[in-house]
N, C-alpha and C positions, 0 to 999 in steps of 0.2 A: 474395146479396141485399143491396142497399145499405141502410145504416142511416139511418133517418129521425129528424132532430133535432126536438125539441119547440120549441126557440127559434131565431130567425133567427141566421145566422152572418155575421160581418163578412168583407169581402174583405181581402186582404193585398197591399200594394204594396212596392216597394223604390225608394229614391231615393239617388243617389250624388253626393257633393261631392268633386270632383277638383280639387285645388289644383296650381298650378305657378308657378314664377318666370319671368316673361317680361319684356316691355318695353311701356311705354305709348306713346302717339302721339308723344311727344317723344324716345323712345329711352331713357328712364330705367327702371331695374329696377322691376318691378311685380308684386305678388302677384296671381295671376289664378285664375279658376275657370271650368270648362266649363259653359256654359248652352245650352239649346236654346230655339228659338221654337216654341211649340206650334202644331201644324197642325190640331188638332181641338178641339172644345168638350169640357169647359168651359175657359174662359180661352184660347180660340183667339187666337193672335197675341201672347200674353204670354210673357215669358221664364220658364224654369223649370229646375229640376235635371233631369238625365236620369233616367228611371225608368219604372216601369210595374208591371203586375199580375204576381204570381207565377202561373206556369202550374199549373193543377190539371187532372188527367185522371182518367177512370174506367176506365182500361184495366189496372189492377192495380198499376202502379208509382206511382200517386198524384201524378205530376207532378215538378217540379224543387224543389231546395232553395232557400232564400232567398239563399244565397251565389251559386249558379248563376244565379239570376234577376237579381241585381245585375250580375254580369259580362255577362250576355246583353243586358240592357236598355241598359247603357252602351255596349256594342259596336254594337247595332242602331240606337240613336238618335243617338249622337254619334261613332261610329267610334273610341272610346277603349278601349285594351286594357291597363290597368295590370297590373303583376305581382302586386300585392297590394291588397286592399280591407280596411279595418278597420271592423268594425261600430261605429257611433257611438251610436245611441240608437233607441228606439221611440217613435213619435209616434201618439197615438190619440185626440185630441180629437174628440168626437162630431160636430161641425159642420165639420171640416177639409176635407171634400170634398163638393161639392154632389151627387155621384152616389150617395151613400149612406154607410153606416157602413164606413169604410175605415181600416185600421191600416197604417202605413208603417214599415218598417225602414230606417233611414238608415245609409249607409256613407260612408267618406271615404278619400282617398288623396292622396299628394304625389308628383308626377312632374316630369320635365323637359319643358317645353312644346315644345321643339324635337324631341322624340321622339314627340310625340302630336299629330297634326293633327286637329282636330275636323271631322268630316264628317257632315252630317245624313242620317238614314235613318229607316226605319219611318214613324211618324206625326209626326216632327219636321220642321218646315218649314225650319229652319236650326239650325246648331250652331257655336259659336265660343267663344274664350277671352274673358273679361270681367274688368275690374278689380274685385277684391274691395272695395277701398276705395270705389269709385264705387257699386257695387251696395248696399253696406251704408249708404251715405249717402243713398240714395233711398228714401223711404217707400213700403212695399208694392211694391217693385220686381219681386218674383217672384210667380208664381201660387201658389195654395193657401196653405200655411203654410211655403213654402220659404225665406222670409226668416228665419224662426225656426231652421230646420234649418241654414242657412248660418252664422248667427251662432253657434250651438252648435258647429258644426264648426270655425269659426275660433278660438273660445276653446280648444277641445281642442288644435288645432294649435299655438297660441301657447304653451301650457303644455308640450306634449310636446316641441316642438323644442328647448327649453332643457335637457331631461333625456334626450334620445336623439339619436344622431348623424344625424338626418335630413338636415341641410343638406349633409353630405358627398356624399350621393347625387345632388344636383342639379348637381354640377360634374364634368365629365370631367377626369380627371387628365392632365397635372399642372396644379395650380392654385396660386395665391398666397394668402397669408393675407388680403390685401386683398379678393380675389375672394370668399373664404369669408365674410369679415365682411359684405360687401355682401349676400350671400344671407340671412344671419341678420337683418340690418337690414331687408331687404325683407319677410321673413315677419313679424317682430315689429312692423314699422312704427314703429321707434324707432332713433335713432342709438346706437351702442355705443362706449364708450371704446376707442380704438384700442390703446393700450398694455396695458390690462387684458385685452382680448380676445386679443391676441397672446400675452401671458404665460400666460394660462389654457390656450389651445389647445396651446402648446408643452409646458407642464408635464404635459399628459395623456400624452405619449409615444406617441401613436397615429398620428402622421404620419411618413412616410418622405421624406427629402430626395431629390429626383431631379435637382437641378441648379439653375442660376441662370437668371433671365429674360434673354432676349436682346433687343437693340434698346432697352434702357432708357438714357436720356441721362445719368442720374445714378447713384446707387448701385443696383446690380442686386439685386432681391429674390430670395429662394429660392423654388423651386417644390416642391410636395409631392404625395403621394398618400396616401389613407387606407388604413391597414393593418387590415382587418377581423379578421384572425386575432389580431393583437395585442390589438385592442379586446375581442374575445370572451373571450380568456384573462384580460384584466384584469377584466372583469365577473365572471367566475367566481371571481376572487380577491378580490372585494369592491369593485372600482372603481366610482365613481359619476360619470357624465358630467354636467357642469353648465356652461352658458354664463352669464357674468356677468349679473346682473340689469340690464335696461335702465332708464333713468330713468322714473319714474312719469309718467303722463299719460293723457289720455282716448283710448280706443281707438275705432275705428269702430263 
């Protein structure tokens, strides 16, 4: 026999912020995020984060977990299948959704855009990668309160990328230190001091030399790969990863 609640219960949704380093229309490195165009009301035709309702069933298993729902909605609405989603925050403002009292669990991920082609599905009319800087610069660019969620996710990413080796996962080895620096500059949206960055990265002893660049007209640069086993051991021994602090300035 089903239990009857005395008070109304809110619905639960999941929304995912998937970041990637791609290129803008001019071919410059650009931090991007996967967005869908909503095909249904409310906010039909508006851009939004991929997401939807957590499935609830009355057949004994009670439905899916919120993690499973996040992966499913991201796959169904945008065709994106990240290896890992990190839970970001819970959003529950009473008036955030015109359909009723709905609480959302937000997730985030950082992937290589070349490995994840956005393809619309389910109730999404379209899905594509969009410039984070451009979206954040546009007032109320996204449906619901997704502007707020995106901003929270970007602030989390901007802090975390300086203290965890996330940037290495966005480059296929072998890569140069210049390519690695561009990745971090793109995510942080700030220029980094080239000499300080090079010195700090090499001092960490977590990169392995794999040879010199070919076809370089002047002095050939060294190519590297990230050694995760060395990094994991260093962390167990008390190592702290840290990218040099970029110059202060206004963020998007």
